[in-house]
C-alpha positions in Angstrom: 15.5 -44.8 13.8 18.9 -43.6 13.2 19.4 -41.1 10.6 23.5 -41.6 9.5 25.1 -38.5 7.8 28.8 -38.8 5.6 30.3 -36.8 3.6 29.9 -37.1 0.3 32.9 -36.4 -1.5 36.5 -37.1 0.1 39.9 -36.3 -1.3 43.1 -37.0 0.1 47.0 -36.7 -1.0 49.4 -34.0 -2.3 47.5 -31.5 -4.5 44.2 -32.4 -3.3 43.3 -28.7 -2.6 43.4 -27.9 -6.5 40.6 -30.6 -6.9 38.2 -27.9 -4.9 36.3 -26.3 -8.3 36.0 -29.9 -9.3 34.3 -31.1 -6.4 32.1 -28.0 -6.0 30.8 -28.8 -9.3 30.4 -32.6 -8.3 28.0 -31.5 -5.6 26.2 -29.2 -7.6 27.4 -26.5 -5.3 26.4 -22.9 -6.9 26.0 -19.6 -5.8 28.5 -17.2 -3.3 31.1 -18.8 -0.8 32.5 -18.1 1.6 36.0 -19.3 2.9 36.6 -19.2 6.8 40.6 -18.7 8.1 42.7 -17.5 10.8 45.3 -15.5 10.0 48.1 -18.5 9.9 45.7 -20.7 7.8 44.7 -17.9 5.7 48.3 -17.2 4.6 48.9 -21.2 4.2 45.7 -22.1 2.2 42.6 -19.9 2.6 44.1 -17.4 0.4 44.9 -20.7 -2.5 41.5 -21.4 -2.0 39.5 -17.9 -2.2 41.6 -17.8 -5.4 41.0 -21.2 -6.8 37.0 -20.6 -7.1 36.7 -16.8 -7.0 35.4 -16.8 -3.5 35.3 -14.1 -0.7 37.1 -14.8 2.2 36.4 -14.0 6.2 39.4 -14.4 8.6 38.7 -15.1 12.2 40.2 -13.2 15.5 37.1 -13.6 18.3 35.6 -16.5 20.4 34.2 -19.3 18.3 30.2 -18.0 19.7 31.3 -14.4 18.6 32.8 -15.5 15.5 29.9 -17.9 14.5 27.3 -14.7 14.6 29.9 -12.1 12.3 29.5 -14.9 10.1 25.8 -15.6 10.3 25.6 -11.8 9.4 27.8 -12.4 6.4 26.0 -15.1 4.9 22.8 -13.1 4.9 24.4 -10.1 4.4 26.2 -11.6 1.2 23.5 -14.3 0.1 26.0 -16.7 0.8 24.9 -20.4 -0.4 27.8 -22.9 1.1 30.9 -22.1 3.5 34.4 -23.6 3.0 36.2 -24.3 6.2 40.3 -23.6 6.0 42.0 -24.4 9.3 42.6 -26.9 11.8 40.0 -28.0 14.5 38.9 -24.6 15.7 38.3 -23.7 12.2 36.5 -26.3 11.0 34.5 -26.1 14.2 33.5 -22.6 13.4 32.3 -23.0 10.4 30.4 -26.4 10.9 28.4 -24.4 13.2 28.0 -21.6 11.5 26.9 -23.4 8.4 24.4 -25.5 10.9 22.8 -22.4 11.5 22.3 -21.3 8.4 21.5 -24.0 7.2 23.6 -24.5 4.3 26.4 -26.9 3.5 30.1 -26.7 4.3 33.5 -28.1 2.7 36.5 -29.2 5.5 39.8 -28.0 4.0 42.1 -29.2 6.5 45.4 -27.5 7.1 46.6 -30.4 10.5 45.8 -33.1 10.9 44.9 -32.5 14.8 41.9 -34.1 15.5 38.4 -36.2 13.9 36.5 -32.9 13.7 37.6 -32.7 10.2 35.0 -35.6 8.7 32.8 -35.6 11.9 29.4 -33.6 13.0 29.9 -32.4 16.2 31.3 -29.6 17.3 33.9 -29.0 20.8 33.0 -25.3 22.0 35.4 -24.7 25.1 33.1 -22.3 26.9 33.3 -22.2 31.2 32.4 -26.0 30.5 33.3 -27.7 27.4 30.4 -29.0 25.7 29.5 -30.8 22.5 27.0 -29.5 19.7 25.1 -31.8 16.6 25.4 -30.2 13.9 26.0 -31.8 10.0 29.5 -33.3 8.6 31.0 -31.7 5.8 29.4 -32.3 2.3 33.0 -33.0 1.2 36.6 -32.6 2.8 39.5 -31.9 1.2 42.9 -33.2 2.5 45.8 -32.0 0.8 48.6 -34.2 2.8 51.4 -31.6 1.3 49.8 -29.1 3.5 49.0 -30.9 6.2 52.4 -32.5 5.7 53.9 -29.0 6.9 52.1 -28.4 10.2 53.9 -28.8 13.2 54.4 -31.8 14.3 52.8 -30.9 17.5 49.6 -31.1 15.6 50.1 -34.3 14.0 51.2 -36.1 17.0 48.0 -35.1 18.8 46.2 -36.1 15.9 47.7 -39.3 16.6 46.9 -39.0 20.1 43.3 -38.5 19.5 42.9 -41.5 17.0 44.6 -43.9 19.5 42.2 -42.5 22.2 39.4 -44.5 20.0 40.9 -47.7 21.5 39.4 -46.7 25.3 36.6 -45.0 23.9 34.8 -48.0 22.4 35.7 -50.0 25.3 33.9 -47.4 27.3 30.9 -48.1 24.6 31.2 -51.9 24.9 30.8 -51.8 29.1 27.8 -49.2 28.8 26.5 -51.7 26.8 26.5 -54.6 29.0 26.2 -52.9 32.2 23.1 -50.4 30.8 21.8 -52.1 28.0 23.3 -48.7 26.3 22.9 -49.1 22.4 26.4 -50.5 20.6 26.8 -50.1 17.2 29.1 -52.6 16.1 30.0 -51.7 12.8 30.8 -48.1 13.8 32.5 -49.4 16.7 34.9 -51.6 14.5 35.8 -48.6 12.4 36.8 -46.6 15.3 38.5 -49.3 16.4 40.4 -50.3 13.7 41.6 -46.6 12.9 43.3 -46.5 16.7 44.5 -50.1 16.1 46.1 -49.0 12.5 47.6 -45.8 13.8 49.2 -47.9 16.7 50.4 -50.1 14.4 52.2 -48.0 12.2 53.3 -45.6 14.7 57.0 -44.9 13.6 55.8 -44.9 9.9 53.2 -41.8 10.2 55.7 -39.1 10.2 56.5 -40.3 6.8 53.2 -41.5 5.7 50.8 -38.8 7.3 47.6 -39.5 5.1 47.9 -42.9 7.5 46.8 -40.2 10.4 44.5 -38.7 7.9 42.5 -41.2 6.8 42.5 -42.3 10.5 41.2 -39.2 11.2 38.5 -39.1 8.9 37.0 -43.1 9.8 36.7 -41.8 13.5 34.5 -38.8 12.1 32.7 -41.3 9.7 32.5 -43.5 12.7 30.8 -40.8 14.6 28.0 -40.2 11.7 27.3 -43.6 11.4 26.9 -44.3 15.3 25.1 -41.0 15.2 26.9 -39.8 18.6 30.5 -39.0 19.5 30.5 -42.6 21.6 33.0 -44.5 19.4 35.6 -41.6 19.6 34.9 -40.4 22.9 34.7 -41.8 26.3 36.5 -41.7 29.7 39.7 -40.3 28.6 37.7 -37.3 26.5 36.0 -36.5 29.7 39.5 -36.3 31.7 40.6 -33.9 28.8 37.6 -31.7 29.4 37.8 -31.1 32.9 41.4 -30.4 32.2 40.4 -27.9 29.7 38.1 -26.5 32.3 40.7 -26.5 35.9 43.8 -25.6 34.2 45.3 -22.2 33.4 47.2 -23.6 30.6 46.0 -27.2 29.5 47.3 -28.7 26.6 46.2 -30.0 23.1 43.2 -31.6 23.0 44.3 -35.0 21.3 47.4 -34.9 24.1 45.6 -34.9 26.9 43.1 -37.2 25.5 46.1 -39.7 24.8 47.4 -39.7 28.4 43.8 -40.2 29.6 43.7 -43.4 27.6 46.9 -44.8 29.1 45.3 -44.7 32.6 41.6 -45.6 31.1 43.1 -48.7 29.6 44.6 -49.9 32.7 41.0 -49.5 34.7 39.5 -51.6 31.9 42.7 -54.0 32.0 43.8 -53.5 28.3 46.8 -53.1 26.5 47.9 -50.0 28.5 51.3 -50.3 28.1 50.8 -50.5 23.9 48.8 -47.4 24.2 51.4 -45.6 26.2 54.3 -47.1 23.7 52.1 -45.7 20.7 51.8 -42.4 22.1 55.8 -42.2 22.4 56.3 -43.3 19.4 54.6 -40.5 17.4 55.8 -38.3 20.0 53.0 -37.4 21.6 52.5 -36.7 25.8 52.9 -39.7 28.0 52.5 -37.8 31.4 52.1 -35.1 33.3 55.5 -33.5 32.7 55.2 -33.6 29.7 51.6 -32.4 28.9 53.2 -29.6 31.1 50.8 -29.6 33.9 51.1 -30.1 37.1 50.0 -33.1 39.2 47.7 -32.3 41.2 45.5 -31.2 38.2 46.1 -34.6 37.0 44.9 -36.2 40.0 41.5 -33.7 40.4 40.3 -34.6 36.6 40.1 -38.3 37.2 38.2 -37.4 40.3 35.9 -35.3 38.3 35.5 -36.7 34.9 32.7 -38.6 35.7 30.7 -35.7 36.1 31.5 -34.0 32.9 28.7 -35.3 31.0 26.3 -38.0 31.7 27.8 -41.0 29.4 28.6 -44.2 31.2 32.6 -45.2 31.2 34.8 -47.3 33.1 35.0 -44.4 35.9 31.5 -45.2 36.5 30.8 -43.7 39.8 34.3 -41.6 40.0 37.3 -42.6 41.4 38.4 -41.7 45.0 41.9 -39.0 45.3 43.8 -42.1 46.9 42.7 -44.5 43.8 43.1 -41.9 40.9 46.6 -41.1 42.6 47.5 -44.9 42.5 46.1 -44.9 39.3 48.5 -42.1 37.8 51.7 -43.0 39.2 51.0 -47.0 38.4 50.9 -45.7 34.9 54.0 -43.4 35.2 51.4 -40.3 34.4 52.7 -38.4 37.4 55.7 -39.5 39.5 
């Protein structure tokens, strides 16, 4: 038996934030609410949200784990009935985890489109070893494209790369089904792959029509909700990124690393790796170690360790030797 969890309301478009009160009424949310933001997103949209619905606001400043504990205290003290996360992936994840632990719903109000966490029931926390925690998806998503459009171009490019990396994640899932008999969900996989294909096909248009990216990220999150795991959107390319987060002094953005990882994993799958690379280039996402700002040796090390980061069967199977990792990275142009 599989439990499918999806948002009940999703609004995308310019001025969507002004529909927030209507959404809250439609969803039957009542009682005290708490807006979660960081100092930057508080100015961008957090204060507007607070005024829009006459809510309290909490501004994060510490680590995700410490902030979740502080928010839980706020929830208990002020009898908070629902949360509203206003920000990028980190803020949405903090809100998601706090709401899950408190047993209350939350709304997702993204200020950037940098990864699919704005909709998915998964929480990514960076610790000494990056971990993924299953929580609940937002009860509603209010994606104001007028706000998201103003986000730094680098964040939007990272979001594109995160969606494009669905391409190799789905191929890994198919492989695990074929070679290990792992459950494979056609609907979730098709939705995730379609999101990747649409972003690749429209790569040159996305910066002019940001709704393409926002809808693709929402669809990716929905695919995770349908699958009951992150499988349709997270494969060897994500494992590669998680290792980089762990070993690099200054890792790049999550989506950026996943995009570069997807180039190499597509090559191993004998799939359209050059199309993946070219699509990333069109959205101005990194396509090699130099553009990531990461030294070649870390790329090679991450390739040799990525199969160990979690118990998930991928195209890396039992791992790559250092020689094979160097060969792969050089053939695809990721390192020189």
